C-alpha positions as CSV (number, residue, x, y, z in Angstrom):
1,M,23.9,4.0,-59.6
2,A,24.4,4.3,-63.4
3,A,23.0,7.2,-65.3
4,Y,21.0,6.5,-68.5
5,D,19.9,8.8,-71.3
6,T,16.8,6.8,-72.4
7,V,14.2,4.5,-71.0
8,S,15.5,1.6,-73.2
9,Q,19.1,2.2,-72.0
10,A,17.9,2.0,-68.4
11,I,15.9,-1.2,-69.0
12,N,18.9,-2.8,-70.8
13,G,21.4,-1.7,-68.1
14,L,19.2,-3.0,-65.3
15,K,18.7,-6.3,-67.1
16,E,22.5,-6.6,-67.5
17,R,22.7,-6.2,-63.7
18,G,20.2,-9.0,-63.0
19,Y,16.8,-7.1,-63.1
20,T,15.5,-9.5,-65.7
21,L,11.8,-9.8,-64.8
22,D,9.0,-7.4,-65.8
23,F,6.7,-6.2,-63.0
24,N,3.3,-4.8,-63.7
25,L,1.5,-2.1,-61.6
26,K,-1.7,-3.2,-59.9
27,P,-3.9,-1.1,-57.6
28,N,-2.6,-2.7,-54.4
29,G,0.9,-3.8,-55.4
30,L,2.8,-5.4,-58.3
31,E,2.5,-8.5,-60.3
32,C,5.1,-10.6,-62.0
33,E,4.6,-13.9,-63.8
34,G,1.3,-14.4,-62.0
35,Q,2.6,-13.7,-58.6
36,K,1.3,-10.7,-56.6
37,F,3.4,-8.5,-54.3
38,N,2.0,-6.1,-51.8
39,P,4.1,-3.0,-51.0
40,K,5.7,-4.6,-48.0
41,E,6.9,-7.5,-50.2
42,F,9.2,-5.5,-52.4
43,E,11.7,-2.7,-52.4
44,I,12.6,-0.1,-55.0
45,T,16.3,-0.3,-55.1
46,E,16.8,2.5,-57.6
47,F,14.8,4.5,-60.1
48,H,15.5,6.6,-63.2
49,R,13.3,9.4,-64.2
50,F,13.0,10.6,-67.9
51,E,11.4,13.8,-69.0
52,G,10.4,14.3,-72.6
53,N,11.7,17.6,-74.1
54,S,8.7,18.1,-76.3
55,D,6.4,15.1,-75.9
56,P,4.8,14.4,-72.5
57,G,4.4,10.8,-73.7
58,D,8.2,10.4,-73.3
59,E,8.0,11.1,-69.6
60,A,8.5,7.9,-67.6
61,V,10.1,6.4,-64.5
62,V,12.0,3.1,-64.7
63,Y,12.1,1.4,-61.3
64,A,14.5,-1.4,-60.3
65,I,12.4,-3.7,-58.1
66,E,13.6,-6.5,-55.7
67,S,11.0,-8.7,-54.0
68,K,11.6,-10.1,-50.5
69,N,11.8,-13.6,-52.1
70,G,14.7,-12.5,-54.3
71,R,12.9,-11.8,-57.6
72,K,14.5,-8.9,-59.5
73,G,13.0,-6.9,-62.3
74,V,11.9,-3.6,-63.7
75,L,8.7,-1.6,-63.6
76,V,8.2,1.2,-66.2
77,N,5.5,3.8,-65.4
78,A,4.5,7.2,-66.9
79,F,4.8,10.2,-64.5
80,G,1.9,10.5,-62.3
81,V,-0.3,8.4,-64.6
82,Y,-2.2,6.0,-62.5
83,S,-4.8,4.6,-64.9
84,E,-5.9,2.3,-62.2
85,S,-6.7,3.7,-58.8
86,L,-3.8,2.9,-56.6
87,S,-3.9,2.4,-52.9
88,D,-2.3,5.1,-50.7
89,E,0.4,2.6,-49.7
90,M,1.3,2.1,-53.4
91,I,1.3,5.8,-54.2
92,K,3.7,6.3,-51.2
93,K,5.9,3.4,-52.3
94,L,6.3,4.9,-55.8
95,S,6.7,8.5,-54.7
96,F,10.6,8.6,-54.8
97,Q,10.8,8.8,-51.0
98,K,12.7,6.4,-48.9
99,N,10.4,4.3,-46.8
């Protein structure tokens, strides 16, 4: 797994490795190009955590996502910020623990 210094480097590096789609966080799963994925339909293959030295707004996690049907992309999410209420299953999936 490559190490990246910034969120944009992580996104660009993952795109170069085939993670070209953009996933969006939803309360019960992810969405990409109008298709919805519940937590059992995708895996987090790697993640990169960034901490802002002085600005909490710089804190984010970049996830490399691969769906069971072969779609690969990225999800960028701020630390612990779940503006939408997430299901317990989604919180567990995003919690940096192996399932």
